[in-house]
C-alpha positions in Angstrom: 119.2 109.0 110.6 122.9 108.2 110.3 125.0 105.1 110.9 128.0 107.0 112.5 129.9 104.4 114.5 128.1 101.5 113.0 129.4 101.5 109.4 131.4 98.3 109.9 128.3 96.4 111.1 126.2 97.6 108.1 128.7 97.4 105.2 130.6 94.4 106.6 127.4 92.4 106.7 126.2 93.6 103.3 129.4 92.4 101.7 128.8 88.9 102.9 125.4 88.7 101.2 124.4 87.9 97.6 122.8 90.8 95.7 119.5 88.8 95.4 119.2 88.1 99.1 116.1 89.8 100.5 116.9 92.7 103.0 114.4 94.2 105.4 116.1 97.2 107.1 115.3 99.5 109.9 116.7 103.1 109.7 120.5 102.8 109.4 121.0 100.3 106.6 121.6 102.8 103.7 125.1 101.2 103.5 123.5 98.0 102.2 122.0 99.9 99.3 125.2 101.8 98.6 127.1 98.5 98.6 124.5 97.0 96.1 124.8 100.0 93.8 121.7 102.0 94.6 123.5 105.2 93.9 123.6 108.7 95.2 120.9 109.9 92.8 118.4 107.4 94.1 119.3 108.2 97.7 118.8 111.9 97.3 115.6 111.4 95.3 114.1 109.4 98.1 115.2 111.7 100.9 113.9 114.8 99.0 110.9 113.1 97.5 111.4 114.3 94.0 110.2 113.0 90.6 113.1 110.5 90.4 112.0 108.7 93.6 111.0 105.5 91.9 110.9 103.6 95.2 108.4 105.5 97.2 107.3 108.3 94.8 107.6 111.0 97.4 105.2 109.4 99.8 107.6 108.2 102.5 109.6 109.8 105.2 113.3 110.4 104.4 115.7 107.4 104.6 112.7 105.0 104.3 114.2 103.4 101.2 112.8 100.6 99.1 114.0 98.9 95.9 112.6 95.8 94.2 115.6 95.9 91.9 118.1 95.7 94.8 115.9 93.3 96.8 115.5 95.9 99.6 112.0 95.9 101.2 110.6 99.3 101.9 111.4 100.5 105.4 108.5 101.1 107.9 108.6 103.6 110.7 107.0 101.4 113.4 109.8 99.7 115.3 110.4 95.9 114.8 107.5 95.3 112.3 110.0 94.1 109.8 111.1 91.1 112.0 107.9 88.9 111.7 107.7 90.1 108.0 111.2 88.8 107.5 110.2 85.4 109.0 107.4 85.4 106.3 109.9 86.2 103.5 112.2 83.4 104.7 109.3 81.0 104.7 108.4 82.1 101.2 111.9 81.4 100.0 111.8 78.0 101.7 108.7 77.1 99.7 110.0 78.4 96.3 112.0 75.7 94.5 113.7 78.3 92.3 115.2 80.2 95.4 115.4 77.4 98.0 119.1 76.8 98.7 120.1 79.9 96.8 119.0 82.9 98.9 118.1 84.0 102.4 116.2 86.9 104.0 118.1 89.3 106.3 116.4 91.6 108.8 118.2 94.4 110.5 117.2 96.0 113.8 118.6 97.6 116.9 118.7 96.3 120.5 115.8 98.7 121.3 113.6 97.0 118.7 114.4 93.7 120.4 112.4 95.0 123.3 109.3 95.0 121.1 106.8 92.0 121.0 107.4 91.7 117.3 111.0 90.6 118.0 109.7 87.6 119.9 106.9 86.9 117.5 109.4 86.9 114.6 111.8 84.6 116.3 108.9 82.2 117.3 107.7 82.2 113.7 111.1 81.6 112.2 112.0 78.8 114.6 108.8 76.9 114.0 108.1 77.6 110.3 111.7 77.5 109.2 113.2 79.3 106.2 116.6 80.8 105.6 116.7 83.9 107.8 119.5 86.0 109.4 118.4 88.3 112.2 121.0 91.0 112.5 120.9 93.0 115.7 123.0 96.2 115.7 123.5 96.7 119.5 124.7 100.3 119.5 124.0 100.9 123.2 121.0 103.3 122.8 117.3 103.1 121.9 117.0 106.8 121.2 117.7 108.1 124.7 117.3 104.8 126.6 120.7 103.1 127.3 121.0 99.3 127.0 121.4 99.1 130.8 117.8 100.2 131.1 116.5 98.0 128.4 117.5 94.6 129.7 119.3 93.0 132.6 120.3 89.8 130.8 123.3 89.2 128.6 122.4 91.3 125.6 120.3 90.0 122.7 122.4 87.0 121.8 121.3 85.1 125.0 117.7 85.1 123.6 118.5 83.0 120.5 119.1 79.6 122.1 115.7 79.8 123.9 114.1 79.7 120.5 116.4 77.1 119.2 118.2 79.6 116.9 121.9 79.4 116.2 123.5 82.6 117.6 126.8 84.5 117.4 128.0 87.7 119.0 130.6 89.7 117.0 132.6 92.9 117.3 130.4 95.2 115.3 133.3 97.7 114.8 135.5 95.2 113.0 134.3 95.0 109.4 136.2 91.8 108.7 134.9 90.1 111.8 131.3 91.1 110.8 131.9 89.8 107.3 133.2 86.5 108.5 130.3 86.0 111.0 127.8 87.0 108.4 129.2 84.5 105.8 128.9 81.7 108.3 125.4 82.8 109.3 124.3 82.8 105.7 125.7 79.3 105.1 123.9 77.9 108.1 120.6 79.7 107.3 120.5 78.4 103.7 121.9 74.9 104.2 119.7 74.3 107.3 116.7 76.3 106.1 116.6 78.0 109.5 117.1 81.2 111.4 120.4 82.5 112.7 120.8 85.4 115.1 123.8 87.7 114.8 124.4 90.4 117.5 126.9 93.0 116.4 128.2 95.0 119.4 128.8 98.7 118.4 128.3 102.2 119.6 126.0 104.9 118.1 128.4 107.8 117.7 125.8 110.0 116.0 122.6 111.4 117.5 119.5 109.2 117.1 118.4 111.6 114.3 118.9 115.2 113.2 116.1 116.2 115.6 117.9 114.6 118.6 120.5 116.1 120.9 122.1 113.0 122.5 124.3 115.1 124.8 121.1 115.7 126.9 121.4 112.0 128.0 125.1 111.1 127.6 128.4 112.8 128.2 130.0 114.5 125.2 133.4 113.1 126.3 132.1 109.6 126.1 131.2 110.1 122.4 134.5 111.7 121.7 136.4 108.8 123.3 134.5 106.3 121.2 135.4 108.2 118.1 139.1 107.9 118.9 139.4 104.6 120.7 137.1 102.2 118.7 136.2 104.0 115.5 135.4 101.4 112.8 136.8 103.7 110.1 140.1 104.2 111.9 140.5 100.5 112.6 139.9 99.4 109.1 142.1 102.2 107.7 145.0 101.3 110.0 144.7 97.7 108.9 144.8 98.6 105.2 147.8 100.9 105.8 149.6 98.2 107.8 149.3 96.0 104.7 150.5 98.7 102.4 147.1 98.8 100.6 146.2 102.3 101.6 147.8 105.7 102.5 146.8 109.0 104.1 147.1 110.7 100.7 144.6 108.2 99.1 142.3 108.7 102.1 142.3 112.5 101.7 141.7 112.2 97.9 138.7 109.8 98.4 137.2 112.0 101.1 137.4 115.1 98.9 136.0 113.4 95.8 133.1 111.7 97.7 132.2 115.0 99.4 132.1 116.6 96.0 129.9 113.8 94.6 127.4 114.0 97.5 127.0 117.8 97.3 126.6 117.6 93.6 123.9 114.9 93.8 122.1 116.9 96.6 122.1 120.2 94.5 120.7 118.4 91.5 118.0 116.6 93.5 116.7 119.6 95.3 116.0 121.4 92.0 113.8 118.7 90.7 110.0 118.8 91.1 108.0 116.4 93.2 106.3 113.4 91.6 102.9 113.8 89.9 100.2 114.9 92.2 97.9 112.0 91.3 100.4 109.6 92.9 98.6 110.4 96.2 95.9 108.0 95.2 97.8 105.2 93.3 99.6 101.9 94.1 97.8 101.0 97.4 94.7 99.3 95.9 94.3 97.2 92.7 90.9 98.9 92.3 90.5 102.4 93.8 87.9 102.3 96.6 85.0 104.8 96.8 86.5 106.9 99.6 89.7 107.5 97.6 87.6 108.3 94.5 85.7 110.9 96.6 89.0 112.4 97.8 90.5 112.5 94.4 87.4 114.2 93.0 87.4 116.7 95.8 91.1 117.6 95.1 90.2 118.0 91.4 87.4 120.4 92.3 89.5 122.5 94.6 92.4 122.7 92.1 90.1 123.8 89.3 88.6 126.5 91.6 91.7 127.8 93.4 94.8 126.3 91.7 95.3 129.1 89.2 94.1 132.0 91.2 94.9 131.7 94.9 98.6 132.2 95.4 99.2 129.5 98.1 97.6 126.8 95.9 99.2 128.2 92.8 102.8 128.1 94.1 102.3 124.8 95.9 101.0 122.9 92.8 103.9 124.3 90.8 106.3 122.1 92.9 104.8 118.9 91.4 105.7 117.3 88.1 103.2 118.5 85.6 101.9 121.1 88.1 98.8 118.9 88.7 97.5 119.4 85.2 96.1 115.8 85.3 93.3 117.2 87.5 92.3 120.0 85.1 89.0 119.9 83.2 
């Protein structure tokens, strides 16, 4: 999952938030975590599921980040489930005297997710219960292979806000400064009014939906190439900085080279580390482990003691885990 073409929407909005605002992301909000200082080591650890993956301990799909420290709620695969959850988070902030008037909740989603029932349930909850909430829709034109023209016939997602009594704004999602400005105002309204605000950022998904997707099967390659050149958020922001004398092609090349080196270095280190302890399979879900998990844990222990040191497939696989599953021995 990448955010190619949508970087201005993600980072521009993140810059307008406070570090303690609660974020509920979808798939393309890694830029929020980068902005908040999550770091390449943590990103690689989660994607590869190694022993340093403190957020999900190797039990989540790649790019399903979570971080209590950075107030980023763990991503769920099912589409739009985070929207009613965010309404609940905003309501909790409203009821907390220590955070009321200080923070808001922000939920990110695509225009495809806005076709789910959870979108309407979340807006209904937020409009009735109240609480400082920003609903940030990245309208990138595609829900996997379904173009926006086949998702709705109305005026995008912004037109739905007023029906729920929600303040709404549509912004150029490829203009980082416009997104920042709109998000600042949305945050002010949400917190001062203890209410929901809907922001629709109009953008274009330059990248494929995911690494397993070939988007040229349902859209013309030339269309994508045109968007890269005509309305690329990177190019627009770079040209603006250069026009002010704050940036240069030489600095651009230098930063690109150094960042590429940092990313590759972090990746190489992360892929050499073992997976988290094997007993993490059974931890963190329940306060008191239920009988069925106890049975499964005991069964794994029995099988490891029987085959873990003698049968090559089990022997090589357990070696990939921190401690090689020794917590199950005996």
